[in-house]
Structure formats: C-alpha cells, structure tokens
C-alpha positions, 0 to 999 in steps of 0.5 A: 711177352708170354705169361708164365703158366702151368708148364710141367715142372720137370719140363721146365727144369729140362729146358733150363738145363739144356738152354742154360737159361731161365724159363720166363714165359710159357703159353700153350697153343691149341692148333692141331691135336696130335701133340701138345705145343707150347711157346716158351720164352727163356732168358739169360743175362737179359737176353730173351730167346723164343722157343717152341716145345712139342710134347707127347700128350699120351692121347694124341693120334700118333702117341706111341706110334712110329710117327714119333717126336723122336722121328721128327727130331731126326729130320731136324738134325738131318737138315740142320746145316743145309740152309733150308728154312727149317727151325733149329732143334735145340734139344730132345729128351732122351725118351723122345717125349719132347722136342725144343725148337727155335721159334721162327719169326712171324705167324702161321695164320695167313689171315694175319697178313694182308692179301698181298702179303698172303699171296707173296708168302704162298709163292715164297713157300713154294720156293722154300719147299723147292729148296727142301726138294733140292737137297740130295736125299743120299746126303741126309742122315735119316736113320730109321727112314725107308729109302725107296729102291724103285719108282713104286716104293716112293709111294708104297713104302709110306703107304704101308706105314699108314696101313700099320697105323690103321691096323693098330686100331681095334675097330675095322676100317671104313670101306672108303679107306679099304677101297682107297688102299686097294687102289693105291697099292695097285696103281703107284706112279711108274716114274719118279723124277727125284727122291726127295725129303717129303715134308708131308702135310705141307702148305698153309698152316704149316709154315711161318711167314713174316710179312710176305716171306716164309721164315720156316717150314714147320711140323715134320711128323709126316716127313719121309723120303719119297716123290716130290709130287706127294708134297704137291698133292698136300699143297693142292689140298691145303691151298684149295682150303685157303680163300684168296690164295693163288691158283694151284696152277700158278704155284705149280708153274713157280715150283717148276721154275724153281726146281727144273722138274715137270709136275706129273699131274697124274701122280699128283692125283694119285697122291691126292687120294693118299693125302685124304687117306692119311687124314682119315686114318689120323682122325680115326686114330684120334677118335679111338683115343677119345678126341684131341685138342679140338674135342671128340665131336670136331674129329667126328665131323672131320672124319666124315669130311675126309671120307668124302674127300677120299671118294672125291679124290678117287673120282678125280684120279679115275676120271669118274663122275661121282653122284651129287650128295643126296639131300634129305627133307627134314621130318617135323619133330617136336624136339627140333625147337629144343635142339635149336634153343640148346644150340642158341644157348651154347653158341650165343650165350656161353661160347662168347663169354669163355676166355680159356681156349681149352674150355671154349673148344669143349663148348664148341664140341658140345655144340657140334654134338647138338647139331648131330643130334638135331640132324639125326632127329630130322633126317636119321630115318631117311638116311638109314632107309637110303643106306639099306636100299643102296646096300641091297643094290650092291650086295643083293637082298638081305639084312646087311650091316653097312660096316660089316665084313661083306661091305669091306670085302666088296670095297677091297676087291672093287678098289683093286680094279677101280670099280666105278659102281662101287666107288659111286656107292661109297661116295653116296655112303660117305655123303649120307654119313656127313649129312648127320654131322653138319659143321654149321 
C-alpha cells in the first residue's frame, strides 16, 4: 500500500475529478530523469485502482520540446483498442503537462524475477513487441507524427527530429555526434520491410513483467512511425546491458518467427548508431538543464559513455577495427589520500544511512564528482597532452581547441564519407574523456 506524500494539491484535485475517486496514496519513483513519475492509488466505494502519473518537471531533457507528454498521450489513444500490451490512458491534462495511466501488474525491474522468469519475460517481451509491429500503421490515429514516404524517410524523419532537439542547445555539439549525424544522413537503409509504430527505447526497463509474462510495454516518449529494425537496435542495446539475458540472436529468431520478417542486420547496425546518438543528445540536454533525477554528475558520466557508444557503434557499422581505450599511469599526488578519504566518508559513512531516495541520489552524485576530481588530479595532465598530440596529427601543427569549429568541421566532412582515421581519432578522444569520469 502506498503512503500519501506531497503530491501537488492541484494534481490531486485533477486526478480525483477525472477518476471520480479519492487519492489515498502516492509515491514518487526515481527511475530515469526526463519526467517525474508517481505511483498513485485511488479509491472509490472501497475499490482501489492503481495508476501511474507522469508529470512534466520543467527541467527534464524533453520539457518544452516536441517529445512532449501530449505526444506520448497520442500514442496511448491510438493503440487503446488494438489489443496490444500497452497501459490504458485514463486522462491527460489540457495543457499536456500530465498523463494518468493504468499501472500494470508486475515490475519493470527484471532482477526481482528468478532467472527462469527473467528469460521467459524477455522472450514474451519480443512477442509483445511483435504484436505492436503487427499493427497496420495506416489505421493508427497519430496526429502530428511524420509518416515516412520512402525507405530512407523511415530513418531520416526521426533523425531530423533529434537534430532539432540538438540544435535547441546553446552549446556546440560534440564532434562524435557531428560525425555520426553526417554518416547517418548519408547512409540510411535502402529497403524497409514494413512501416511500424516504433516504441523507441524499448527493452528491459521499459516493460512490466509479472513472473515470466509481460503485462505492459511502457515509456513511449520516443515513439514514431518507422522501421522495425530501429526497435531491434534498442533491444540489442538494452539486452546487452542485462546480465543473464538470452543471446540477442535467440531473441531475433523469436522475433522472426512471430512477425514473418527477416531481420536486416545491416539496418540494425545503422540504427544502433542512431540509438547511441539519441542517448547522447538526451544526456547533453539534461546536462544543459543542470541535471535530472540522478544528479548532474551521473549524466556527465553517462554522456561520456554514450559518446564512446557512438564511436563503437560506428566502428561496427563500418566494419572498422577501432583502437583500444588508452591507459594512463596515475601521477603521484599529495591530494590522492584526501580524495580517497572523502570518497570513503561519502560512500561508506553517509550514503548507507540515507533513506530519502532523492537525497541518496544527490549524495551519489557528489561521490561521482569526487571520483572525477581524483582522476583529473591523477591523469589529467597526461590526458590533455595525449589530446594535444592527437589533434596535431589530424589537424596539423598548431594550438587547437578540442571542441572548436575546426574539429567539428573535420568530423562532419569525415562522417559523410565514413573516414576511418578520423573515426579512430574520435574513438580515442571519447575514451580519453571517459577516463576522467570513472563510474566506480
């Protein structure tokens, strides 16, 4: 049973009006950071209903953007009577600032399941995704959604939406993203088996399972009309981060048996690059707004990992062997012991005592910053020297700014042609940056 917490009084009144029931419990969840999510219980005549409230925070990565809650609500309405496993939309505010959705039975945390349940749930998730991809996109009322007119548009329409999201930032884009965007624009898949409703960001973490069966696919803010291989790239990425999951090839075989489609692995490799680009743009937007639910430092770490993911996915798509991540010997420093002591104080003395999830996340963010400062103290000079030497190799002698216009111009031109040497430089560049942001 949820206990009543400080849910905005105006939202409480709105929920009670739309459900004709009393709010008897509310609990904020802290997964993700784009929107604020609440579990809400309402009660009428002794009968209790479990709901999910998604609320614009005003500071999330997509607040005020085209990827709005109103757009997500359009998806819920479009699939409402199709029989696919998507939660039922109960209500949406007129201004698009909140959605009230059915709460599916089960958990999105696969680690709450047994190993056999986890495997069964992942195969059943593929079945649920196949059901969505089996819908006739022409029958779905998706006002405001781009409808691709040819094979290339299945990729490029959504790609340009993400370019718009990137362009809204004041800061110049990372060269890794610049290279990837140029390559993606030049090399979209030439054939598409079917136009489908793409969930986007699909896979473990974004479906709810009760035992070994999926009860709902959740989180539709990245949804669009496009290529089914796009969703499979998300599955490959998310399953690859899930220990003990079935091999991706086994899930592909299940998907093919359920849909009758033949998976195009080259197209999946293309969309794997776009997956990492979307993630990097998401973290860039969150950083620009000061951080989300997991704190600024967590997004700074994640952003570096996604930039590495961009170059890694490009290497696989281009079949280029990229250099191994460089290893830097730590310099001796009188400050190292102080950083170690501060980290120990936070991680073993403070964090275990905290009960408020929001406060605990902020403490973990502080620990992440301490690890960064310790890394800068230990290897910062070596990383900077390696970057200077590398820039001179690719741009020629001179005092070059690693984030300056010449680097981005080089990345854009090289990306359009799939230049191996520049991609290798960007892979080294991303790895050097990540070395200064250790997550452990």
